[in-house]
N, C-alpha and C positions, 0 to 999 in steps of 0.2 A: 399527534406525534407519539413515536413508540417507546420513548424513554430509554434509549440504548445505554449498554453497559461495556467494560472492555474485559477481557481474559488475560491474566498474567500467568506465564509458566517460566520457573527458574531451573536451570539444569547446568550441567558441564559436558563438554564436549573435549574429549582428549586432556581432561584436567583443568580445561580452561572454562570460566564461568560465562554463561549465555542466559540472558533475560529476553522472553519473548512476549510482547504485547499484541493483541489483535482486537479488532472491533469493526462493527458494522455501524458507521455513523448515520445519522438521520438523512433519510431520502427526500427528494423533490426540491426543486429550485426555490419555493416559498419558504422552506424552512432552513434557509442559509445561517440565520442569526443562530438557531440552536446547534447545528452541524458545527460551525466555528467555535461556540462554547464548548462543544464536546471535544473538539480536537484540543481546544487549550487545556481543557481539564486532564487529558490523557498527558500531554507534553508535561503540565506542571507536575503531575503525580511521577512521572520518570524523573525530572528534574529534583524534585523534592527527596525521592528515594534512591540517591546514587548507587545504583548497584554497579559492583565490579564487573569488569570484562566488557564484551560486547553486548549492547542493547538493540533489538530490533522492534520495530512498530509497523504494523500494516494491516492492509485489509481493504474491505469495500468502504472506504472513506466518503465516497459520494461527494469529494471536495472538488470546488473549481478553481481554478488558478486565481481567479480575480478574489477568491474568499481568503486565500493564505495571508495576504498582507505582511505584517511584521513577523508572522510564523514562517515564512518562506526564509527569513535571514537567520534564523536560529542557528548560531554556530554549533550548537551541541548535537544537531541532527543533520544527516545528509539524505537527500533523496537519492535512491539507487538508481533509478532511471538517469536522473541528470549526472550523477557521479560517473556514469559510464557513458556518457556523451549524448544521452538523450536521443537516440536513433529515432528517426521519424516512423520507421516500419513497426515499432513496437510502442508507440505513444498512446494511442487511444484504446482504452479498455471498454469503452462503451461507444458503440459505432453501429448506429441504426442504417447507415448505408448500406451495411453488409449484413449484420446480425438481424434477422427478421422475427426473432422470437417474440417480440412485444407488439408486433403489429401495428406499429403507430404510424400516422400520417404526416410524420415530420422526419426530416434528416438531422442528426447530430452526432457530433464526436466530441467525446471528452475523456479526460484521464482521471477516472473515479478511483481506481485501485492504485494504491501506491505502498511502496514498502520504504520506511526511514530507518537509518541505522546510526548509532553513534561509532564515530572511527574508533578503532582500536588498533594496538600494534599487532593483534593476532588474527583477526579475521577481515578479510578483504573482498569485496564483491568483484567477481570476475566476468559475469555475464547476466543478460536481462533478457527475457522473450516472453511473448505471448503464447497461451495454449488454449486448447478448445475452439479453435477456429475451424474445425471440420463439422459437417453435418453428421448427425447420428442417423445412419441409414434406417433404423427401425422405427423412427418417427419424423424424419426429416426436418428435424430442429437442432440447433446448437445446444451443447450441454448446459449452458446459462445464457442470459441476456446479457452478461458482461465476458469479455476474454479473461482468462486466468492469467496472472502474472508468475513467472518462474524465474527465481534467481539463483545464481550458484555463488558460493562464497569459497575461498581458501583458507585453511587454517594454518597459520605460520607459527610454529611453535617457536618459542625462544628457550634455548637450553644453555 
């Protein structure tokens, strides 16, 4: 195992506080227990240190839907993809049926990359899409073995 960590950045946008966490959680199916523990630790950190304003947490979480368990129903966090309707065309960020970078002999579609947010009266997610789905002509490969996630938010100032 790689003993992963998280990164936290606090800033303001238009005078509104924003805290962003990111992490690359433990990879591989056999490290499920460690990955769930890592996710629980980050969620616990965020809940313990109640930052004001909007809080985002996302990255290459390598999490499987079956591993979320009780974390799925945490009222403090919303999954941006689910919040915006969970469109099927941008569900899977790991798709070996299309992405051939790993040259594996199996087909797998999973949603490893996620973004969670704490609902606020100031920031609201408005779009979710996948990026990096075009082959790079220079090397005939994709930019990564995962599709990137791109979300847009609107900042609604309350004056």
